[in-house]
Structure formats: C-alpha cells, structure tokens
C-alpha positions, 0 to 999 in steps of 0.5 A: 517519493510521495512526500517529495512531490510538490503539492502532494496530497498522499498524506491527506488521503492516508489520513482520510482512509485511516479515519474511514477505517476507524469510523467503520471498524474496518481493517486498514492495511498499508502496503508499506507495513507488509513484510516486503521490500519494494525495489524499483525492479518490482514495478512495471511502471509507477503504479503496477507491480510486475507479475512475479512480484504481484504473485509474491505480494498477494499472499502477504496482503491477503494475510494482513487483510483477512487473518 
C-alpha cells in the first residue's frame, strides 16, 4: 500500500536508511524480507501488530538482526 499513497516518501526513506546502514556498516533488516506473510488480521491498526503476531515476528526479527 505504501507505493499507492499519493506523495508518499516511503521509498525515499527506505533509500536513505539503506544508505545510512551501508555507510556505517550496519545490518539493515526490512520486515518485508522476513519469512512471514503479514495479513490484515495481524494488525491492531495501521501501525501495530496484535500481541500474538508480535510474539511470532520478534524471533524472526531478532535472528535477522543479531545472528
């Protein structure tokens, strides 16, 4: 959906974050790259996962960030 928002700056922000991560040799993890399908039912609202989904996603994020 982020690409369909008029005047969206999501792509610009993603590029900026990738550049910062590369410059400082940091690992950048995009949630869309995690091995998980995010359905509408996973979200409490437009920004927050429901508790059970958050509990399932956190180990995936931790592995991607710290392993």
